[in-house]
C-alpha positions in Angstrom: 51.9 -117.5 -48.3 48.1 -118.9 -48.1 47.4 -116.4 -45.0 49.5 -113.9 -46.8 47.2 -113.4 -49.6 43.7 -113.2 -47.2 45.5 -110.9 -45.0 45.1 -109.0 -48.8 42.3 -109.5 -49.4 40.9 -108.8 -46.1 42.7 -105.1 -46.0 41.2 -104.9 -49.2 37.4 -105.2 -48.6 38.8 -103.0 -45.7 40.1 -99.8 -47.7 36.4 -100.6 -49.5 34.3 -100.3 -46.5 35.9 -97.6 -45.3 33.6 -94.4 -46.1 35.3 -91.3 -48.4 33.2 -88.0 -47.3 33.0 -85.6 -50.6 36.1 -83.4 -50.2 35.3 -81.4 -53.9 32.5 -80.4 -56.2 33.3 -79.2 -59.6 30.7 -78.5 -62.9 31.5 -77.8 -66.6 30.0 -77.4 -69.7 30.6 -78.6 -72.8 30.6 -75.6 -74.9 30.2 -72.3 -74.0 29.2 -69.7 -76.4 26.0 -71.7 -77.8 23.3 -71.4 -79.8 19.8 -71.1 -79.0 18.9 -74.0 -80.3 21.4 -76.3 -79.5 22.1 -78.0 -76.3 25.0 -78.2 -73.5 26.0 -80.7 -71.5 26.4 -79.8 -67.9 28.9 -81.9 -66.0 28.8 -82.2 -62.4 31.3 -84.3 -60.1 32.1 -85.1 -56.6 35.2 -86.2 -55.1 34.7 -88.6 -52.3 31.6 -91.1 -51.4 28.1 -89.4 -52.2 24.8 -90.5 -52.5 23.4 -91.0 -56.2 20.2 -88.5 -55.3 21.9 -85.8 -54.5 22.2 -84.1 -57.7 19.1 -81.6 -57.7 18.6 -80.3 -61.4 15.2 -78.2 -60.8 17.8 -74.8 -60.2 18.3 -74.6 -63.7 14.5 -75.2 -65.0 13.8 -71.0 -64.9 17.0 -70.7 -67.9 17.1 -73.8 -69.1 15.0 -76.5 -70.5 16.5 -79.8 -68.5 16.8 -83.2 -70.3 17.5 -86.2 -69.2 20.4 -86.7 -66.2 22.8 -89.8 -66.3 24.8 -90.8 -63.1 27.8 -92.9 -62.7 30.2 -93.6 -60.2 34.1 -94.7 -60.1 36.9 -96.7 -57.6 39.8 -96.7 -58.3 43.0 -98.0 -56.0 46.3 -96.4 -56.2 49.0 -97.3 -53.5 46.3 -98.5 -51.1 45.0 -94.7 -51.4 41.2 -95.4 -52.6 39.5 -91.9 -54.6 36.0 -92.3 -54.9 34.4 -90.0 -57.3 30.6 -89.6 -58.9 29.7 -87.9 -61.9 26.0 -86.4 -63.1 25.5 -85.6 -66.7 22.7 -83.4 -67.6 21.5 -81.8 -71.3 20.6 -78.4 -71.4 18.3 -76.4 -74.0 19.1 -72.4 -73.7 15.3 -70.9 -73.6 16.4 -67.5 -74.7 19.7 -65.7 -75.8 21.6 -63.6 -73.3 23.9 -64.6 -70.3 22.6 -66.9 -67.7 24.1 -68.4 -64.8 24.8 -72.1 -63.7 24.2 -71.5 -60.1 26.6 -73.6 -57.4 25.2 -76.9 -56.1 25.7 -78.2 -52.6 26.6 -81.4 -52.5 27.0 -83.0 -48.8 28.4 -79.7 -47.5 30.7 -79.0 -50.4 30.0 -75.9 -52.9 30.3 -75.9 -57.0 31.7 -72.4 -58.9 29.0 -71.1 -60.5 29.2 -70.9 -64.5 28.2 -68.5 -66.8 26.7 -69.4 -69.8 26.1 -66.8 -73.1 23.7 -68.0 -75.4 23.8 -66.8 -78.4 21.1 -66.4 -81.7 20.7 -69.1 -84.2 22.5 -67.5 -87.7 20.5 -67.2 -90.3 20.2 -66.0 -93.9 22.5 -66.2 -96.9 25.6 -65.0 -95.5 25.0 -67.7 -92.4 27.8 -70.7 -91.7 25.7 -74.2 -93.0 24.1 -76.0 -90.2 24.7 -79.8 -90.3 21.2 -80.2 -88.2 18.6 -77.8 -86.8 15.0 -77.8 -85.8 12.3 -75.3 -87.6 8.6 -74.9 -86.5 5.7 -72.6 -87.6 1.8 -72.8 -87.3 -0.9 -71.9 -89.5 -2.5 -68.7 -87.4 -0.8 -67.2 -84.3 -4.1 -66.1 -83.2 -6.9 -68.2 -82.3 -10.2 -68.5 -80.3 -10.6 -70.8 -77.1 -10.4 -74.7 -77.8 -9.7 -74.2 -81.9 -7.7 -76.5 -83.0 -4.1 -74.5 -84.4 -1.6 -76.7 -86.6 1.6 -76.7 -85.3 4.8 -77.7 -87.9 8.2 -79.4 -86.9 10.7 -79.8 -89.1 14.1 -81.4 -88.2 16.6 -80.9 -90.9 19.3 -83.4 -90.9 22.6 -83.3 -93.2 23.4 -87.0 -93.0 21.2 -90.3 -92.2 19.9 -90.5 -88.8 20.5 -94.2 -86.8 17.7 -93.4 -84.0 16.0 -90.6 -82.2 13.0 -89.0 -80.8 11.4 -86.2 -80.8 9.1 -84.9 -78.4 5.8 -83.3 -79.0 5.5 -79.2 -78.1 4.6 -77.9 -74.9 1.6 -75.3 -74.2 0.3 -75.4 -70.6 -3.5 -76.0 -70.3 -3.6 -77.2 -74.1 -4.7 -80.0 -75.6 -1.7 -81.3 -78.0 -2.0 -84.6 -80.4 -0.4 -85.8 -83.3 -1.5 -85.7 -86.9 -0.7 -88.7 -89.0 2.3 -90.0 -89.7 5.9 -88.0 -90.8 6.7 -87.0 -94.1 10.2 -87.2 -95.2 11.9 -85.8 -98.1 14.7 -83.2 -99.1 15.2 -79.4 -99.6 17.5 -77.4 -101.2 18.5 -75.0 -97.9 21.3 -72.3 -99.0 22.6 -74.3 -101.4 22.9 -76.9 -99.2 21.0 -80.3 -99.4 19.0 -82.3 -96.2 17.3 -84.9 -95.6 13.7 -83.2 -93.6 11.6 -85.2 -91.4 7.8 -83.4 -91.1 5.8 -84.1 -88.0 2.0 -81.8 -87.7 0.3 -81.8 -84.6 -3.0 -80.5 -83.5 -3.2 -77.6 -80.8 -6.5 -77.0 -78.7 -5.7 -74.4 -76.3 -8.4 -74.6 -73.2 -7.4 -70.8 -71.7 -7.3 -67.6 -73.3 -4.5 -65.4 -73.4 -1.2 -64.9 -74.8 0.9 -67.9 -74.9 4.5 -69.4 -75.8 4.3 -72.9 -77.5 8.1 -74.6 -76.3 9.6 -76.0 -79.4 10.1 -79.7 -79.5 13.1 -81.7 -78.4 15.1 -83.5 -80.7 17.2 -86.2 -79.4 19.2 -89.1 -81.6 22.4 -90.3 -83.1 23.5 -89.3 -87.0 25.9 -90.8 -89.2 28.9 -89.2 -88.4 30.5 -86.8 -91.1 34.6 -87.9 -92.3 34.0 -91.2 -89.9 37.8 -93.4 -90.7 36.1 -96.8 -91.6 38.9 -99.0 -91.0 37.9 -99.3 -87.6 34.3 -101.2 -89.0 31.4 -100.3 -87.4 32.7 -98.4 -84.3 32.5 -94.5 -83.6 30.5 -94.2 -86.6 27.5 -92.4 -85.3 27.3 -89.2 -83.4 24.7 -87.6 -80.6 23.5 -85.1 -81.5 20.9 -82.3 -79.7 18.3 -80.1 -80.6 15.4 -77.8 -79.9 12.7 -75.8 -82.0 12.5 -72.2 -81.5 9.4 -71.1 -79.2 6.1 -69.8 -81.0 4.1 -67.4 -79.3 -0.1 -67.3 -80.2 -3.2 -65.5 -78.5 -5.8 -67.1 -77.5 -9.0 -65.3 -77.8 -11.8 -65.5 -75.7 -15.3 -66.8 -76.2 -17.4 -63.7 -77.7 -19.7 -62.5 -75.0 -22.9 -62.8 -77.5 -22.5 -66.5 -77.5 -25.3 -68.3 -75.2 -25.2 -71.6 -76.5 -22.6 -74.7 -76.7 -19.2 -73.3 -77.8 -18.2 -75.1 -80.8 -15.7 -72.7 -82.5 -14.9 -74.5 -86.4 -14.8 -73.2 -90.2 -17.2 -76.4 -91.1 -20.2 -77.8 -89.7 -22.6 -80.3 -90.9 -26.0 -81.8 -89.6 -27.2 -84.8 -92.4 -30.3 -87.5 -91.5 -30.7 -90.5 -92.5 -34.4 -92.1 -92.3 -35.7 -95.8 -92.0 -38.6 -95.6 -94.1 -40.9 -93.1 -95.6 -43.9 -94.8 -94.7 -45.3 -94.1 -90.5 -47.8 -96.6 -89.7 -49.7 -96.8 -85.9 -47.4 -98.8 -84.1 -45.0 -99.6 -86.3 -41.2 -98.0 -85.7 -39.3 -95.9 -87.7 -35.7 -95.2 -87.2 -34.0 -91.8 -87.8 -30.3 -91.2 -87.4 -28.7 -87.6 -87.3 -25.1 -86.7 -87.4 -23.4 -84.0 -86.8 -19.8 -83.4 -88.5 -17.3 -80.6 -86.9 -13.8 -80.0 -88.9 -11.0 -78.9 -86.0 -12.4 -80.1 -82.7 -12.5 -82.9 -80.6 -14.9 -85.9 -79.7 -15.7 -84.1 -76.4 -16.9 -80.6 -77.8 -19.6 -81.8 -80.2 -22.4 -81.2 -78.4 -26.1 -83.5 -77.8 -28.5 -83.0 -80.8 -31.6 -81.1 -79.3 -34.7 -83.0 -81.3 -38.8 -82.3 -81.0 -41.3 -85.0 -81.4 -45.2 -84.9 -81.4 -46.7 -85.9 -78.2 -48.4 -89.1 -80.1 -44.8 -90.3 -81.4 -43.3 -93.0 -78.4 -39.6 -92.9 -78.5 -36.7 -95.0 -78.0 -33.4 -93.3 -78.6 -30.0 -95.3 -78.8 -26.6 -94.5 -77.2 -24.9 -91.7 -78.8 -21.6 -92.4 -81.4 -18.9 -90.2 -81.8 -15.9 -91.1 -83.9 -12.9 -89.0 -85.1 -10.8 -88.5 -88.5 -7.5 -87.1 -89.6 -7.7 -85.1 -93.3 -5.1 -82.7 -94.0 -4.0 -82.1 -90.9 -7.1 -81.6 -89.9 -9.0 -83.2 -86.9 -12.3 -84.2 -88.3 -15.3 -85.3 -85.6 -18.9 -86.9 -86.1 -21.1 -87.3 -83.2 -24.8 -89.9 -84.0 -27.6 -90.0 -82.6 -30.6 -92.3 -83.2 -34.0 -92.6 -82.2 -37.0 -95.1 -83.2 -39.6 -93.3 -82.8 -43.6 -95.4 -83.2 -46.9 -93.2 -83.8 -50.0 -94.6 -81.5 -52.5 -92.3 -83.3 -53.2 -91.5 -87.5 -53.0 -88.4 -88.5 -50.8 -85.8 -89.9 -47.8 -84.4 -87.9 -44.8 -82.0 -88.5 -41.6 -83.1 -87.0 -40.2 -79.6 -86.1 -36.7 -78.2 -87.5 -33.2 -79.1 -86.0 -30.9 -76.2 -85.2 -27.1 -76.5 -84.1 -25.5 -73.7 -83.3 -21.8 -72.8 -84.1 -19.4 -70.1 -84.3 -17.6 -69.9 -87.5 -13.9 -68.9 -86.9 -13.4 -67.5 -90.2 -16.5 -65.1 -90.3 -16.6 -64.5 -86.7 -20.1 -64.9 -86.8 -22.8 -67.9 -85.4 -24.6 -69.7 -87.9 -26.6 -72.7 -87.8 -26.8 -76.0 -89.1 -29.8 -77.0 -89.9 -32.1 -80.0 -90.8 -35.2 -78.4 -92.3 -39.1 -79.3 -90.7 -41.1 -82.1 -91.9 -44.4 -82.9 -92.5 -45.6 -86.7 -92.1 -48.8 -89.0 -92.1 -49.3 -91.4 -90.0 -52.0 -94.0 -91.1 -53.7 -96.2 -89.1 -52.8 -100.1 -89.0 -56.0 -101.5 -90.4 -55.4 -99.8 -93.8 -52.0 -100.3 -94.0 -52.6 -104.4 -93.5 -55.8 -103.6 -96.5 -53.1 -102.0 -98.7 -50.5 -104.5 -98.6 -53.2 -107.3 -98.8 -55.0 -105.3 -101.9 -51.5 -104.9 -103.7 -50.5 -108.4 -103.6 -53.5 -108.9 -105.0 -51.9 -106.2 -108.0 -54.4 -103.5 -107.0 -54.2 -100.1 -105.3 -53.8 -99.9 -101.8 -57.5 -97.9 -100.5 -57.4 -94.9 -98.5 -59.9 -93.8 -95.7 -61.7 -90.8 -96.5 -60.4 -87.5 -95.8 -56.8 -89.1 -95.7 -54.1 -89.4 -98.4 -51.4 -91.4 -99.0 -48.1 -89.9 -98.0 -46.4 -92.5 -100.5 -48.7 -90.9 -103.6 -47.3 -87.1 -104.3 -48.5 -85.8 -107.5 -45.2 -85.4 -109.1 -44.7 -89.1 -107.9 -48.4 -90.1 -109.8 -47.1 -88.4 -113.1 -44.0 -90.0 -113.4 -44.8 -93.6 -112.4 -47.8 -93.5 -114.7 -46.9 -94.8 -118.6 -46.7 -91.6 -121.0 -49.4 -91.7 -123.8 -48.2 -91.5 -127.5 -49.0 -88.2 -128.9 -52.3 -89.4 -130.7 -53.0 -91.0 -127.6 -53.7 -87.2 -125.7 -57.2 -86.4 -124.8 -57.8 -83.3 -126.8 -57.9 -81.0 -123.7 -55.9 -78.6 -123.2 -53.3 -78.7 -120.5 -54.0 -76.4 -117.6 -52.3 -75.8 -113.7 -56.0 -77.0 -112.8 -55.6 -80.3 -114.3 -54.2 -82.5 -111.8 -55.6 -80.8 -108.9 -58.8 -81.8 -110.6 -57.9 -85.1 -111.5 -56.9 -85.9 -107.1 -60.6 -84.6 -106.7 -62.0 -87.1 -108.7 -59.9 -89.7 -107.2 -60.9 -88.7 -104.0 -65.0 -88.9 -104.7 -64.1 -92.1 -106.1 -61.9 -93.6 -103.6 -65.3 -92.2 -101.2 -67.7 -93.7 -102.9 -65.9 -97.2 -102.9 -65.5 -96.9 -99.0 -69.1 -96.2 -98.4 -70.2 -98.9 -100.7 -68.0 -101.4 -98.8 -69.5 -99.8 -95.2 -73.3 -100.9 -96.7 -71.8 -103.9 -97.2 -70.8 -104.5 -94.3 -74.1 -103.8 -92.6 -75.9 -105.6 -94.9 -73.9 -108.6 -93.9 -74.3 -107.8 -90.6 -78.0 -107.5 -90.9 -78.3 -111.1 -92.4 -75.9 -112.8 -90.2 -77.7 -111.8 -87.3 -81.0 -113.1 -88.9 -79.3 -116.3 -90.0 -78.0 -116.6 -86.1 -74.7 -117.8 -85.0 -72.5 -120.0 -86.0 -69.3 -121.6 -85.4 -66.5 -120.8 -88.5 -64.6 -123.3 -89.8 -61.0 -123.7 -89.3 -60.3 -122.8 -93.1 -63.1 -120.1 -93.2 -61.8 -118.3 -89.7 -60.6 -114.8 -90.5 -57.0 -114.2 -89.5 -57.8 -110.7 -88.4 -60.6 -111.8 -86.1 -58.7 -115.0 -85.1 -55.8 -112.6 -83.9 -58.2 -110.1 -82.0 -58.6 -112.6 -79.4 -56.7 -112.5 -75.9 -56.0 -116.4 -76.7 -54.5 -115.8 -80.1 -52.3 -112.7 -78.6 -50.8 -114.3 -75.7 -50.0 -117.5 -78.0 -48.3 -114.8 -79.8 -46.8 -113.2 -77.3 -45.7 -116.8 -76.2 -43.3 -116.8 -79.4 -41.2 -114.3 -78.5 -41.3 -112.5 -82.7 -41.3 -108.5 -81.8 -42.6 -107.8 -84.8 -46.0 -110.0 -85.1 -46.3 -109.0 -81.3 -46.8 -105.1 -82.4 -49.9 -104.9 -84.8 -51.6 -108.4 -83.0 -51.1 -106.2 -79.9 -52.3 -102.9 -81.8 -55.5 -104.6 -83.6 -56.2 -106.2 -80.0 -56.4 -102.8 -78.3 -58.0 -101.5 -81.3 -61.1 -103.0 -79.7 -61.8 -101.5 -77.2 -63.1 -97.7 -76.1 -60.8 -95.4 -75.7 -61.0 -95.2 -72.6 -60.5 -98.8 -71.8 -58.0 -98.6 -73.9 -55.8 -95.8 -71.9 -56.1 -98.1 -69.4 -54.6 -101.3 -70.6 -51.8 -99.6 -72.3 -50.8 -98.0 -68.9 -50.9 -101.2 -67.2 -48.8 -102.9 -69.9 -46.5 -99.9 -70.6 -42.9 -100.8 -68.9 -43.9 -104.6 -70.5 -44.2 -102.9 -74.4 -41.2 -100.2 -73.3 -38.9 -102.6 -72.8 -39.6 -105.0 -75.8 -39.1 -102.4 -78.4 -36.1 -101.1 -76.4 -35.2 -104.8 -77.0 -36.0 -104.8 -81.2 -35.3 -101.7 -82.3 -32.4 -100.4 -81.2 -29.0 -100.3 -83.5 -27.6 -103.3 -81.3 -30.7 -105.1 -80.5 -31.0 -107.1 -77.4 -32.7 -110.2 -76.1 -36.1 -109.9 -74.3 -38.2 -112.5 -72.5 -41.9 -112.1 -73.4 -42.8 -114.2 -69.8 -43.0 -110.7 -68.3 -45.6 -109.4 -70.8 -47.6 -112.7 -70.9 -48.5 -112.8 -67.4 -49.6 -108.7 -67.5 -52.1 -109.7 -70.2 -52.9 -113.0 -68.6 -53.8 -110.6 -65.0 -55.8 -107.9 -66.9 -59.3 -107.3 -65.4 -62.0 -108.8 -67.4 -60.1 -111.1 -69.3 -60.6 -114.8 -69.8 -58.3 -117.8 -70.8 -57.9 -119.6 -73.8 -61.0 -121.4 -73.6 -63.5 -118.4 -72.8 -65.5 -116.3 -74.9 -62.4 -113.4 -75.5 -63.1 -110.9 -76.3 -66.4 -108.7 -76.6 -67.9 -108.2 -80.5 -66.8 -105.7 -82.8 -70.2 -104.6 -82.9 -72.8 -105.5 -79.9 -76.1 -106.5 -80.2 -78.8 -104.1 -79.2 
């Protein structure tokens, strides 16, 4: 009995090991005719032991959208007769109305018979039979410019509740496609029948001009089957559906011939600026931030913002940043550029206008996002320091002769002064020349004060010269003079505080002649640039003062901390 059992098992294994050649191949479809937006299932069956990779669906791509292909194999033994079958199932979506032929498939020498499929248009109108499930597509504009955003809307209509499913994105060659926002769900009444609607929007940006067809998205999922017998619990409660949205044809217009700038198609572009401070002082950084906003484009389409500054401004630009958002099914992108500018000379400067050209797709014309030119007055560092000292004492800030303060303009002066009562108003007629006359008088008074101050300095200098040198006590030492020594400057640099180093360095350099100062600035420029870049970027970095300190120590004609220091500001004759 045991030997017989072993013999049976051996025979069974031998039977399975025998290779069965493919004897026949058949091809069938589950429905014929089929509506344009419906799917058909193509089933190809090979009798025999066929390779699972023997089926090739690429021959169907010219007439159908080919979905997922599944493969299965079965083996049965009846009276020691082994039968093997391999089955491939593929979902096909027709591309257009008409009669199409599914060609014969050859698998290991055996061919299937061709299958003709008739595709009929989708029945629409009030007299059309109600459909349980379908997909609709539309675009907000069927004629757009190259790289202009096109809004593509897909709506899935369901007569019963959906269990699960997936909706593919539309297809357009040479285009950038991305989903806009989240899906919307609501109900809609169509021809007297209520549907559950799932709406999804896409942004389509064509990257090539011409006439193109946007292939409709494919929906595959499972829905609650209507009239389901509930006696068997949850089994067989769902049914699989496949639908495809109708194709849409669009025209993509090329870039107009007259456009000779960076191509930026939109219907809204705006340029904004933000200043860190309105006061400009020699050696003090002021950061300017520009923001370019555009609608209906992506971040890569935004150009660099061209900026021009006076040659007496040192520039330390920060890395540009981009961001994107969505609002009302439209893309909104921004590009932000920041630059820290440090004036090197006092005076009045004009910061030129900033212009960004763009193409208005609504009007078909070139427009400009602009920032107007701006005049800034740069004051010397010593004047600014004296002004801060007087302001701390509750007095007005002095201004050098021939130079007006940018913070005081006639309108601000009028608003800042307390208003007098009617009986206190001087009995003189108010004319348009009153304010300028007052400003002329103010300048005359300030010039006189400056001359008096200069005479006082000269008198003090002559007096001290006659008395001879005297070592100042630590409590009486002038902080500005103390900071002006090389040793004091090196001590401040050694501390590593950039905001203290900058004014101290400027004050120290101011004691040299123009030629000598320029020579020193050229020698220490790499170290100073590294310091400013680290201290005034949007994201400040670390900075090591060792390089600048060594460079200062090794400058020619410099003394150590115990040396005599700098030459006096007014050398003796």
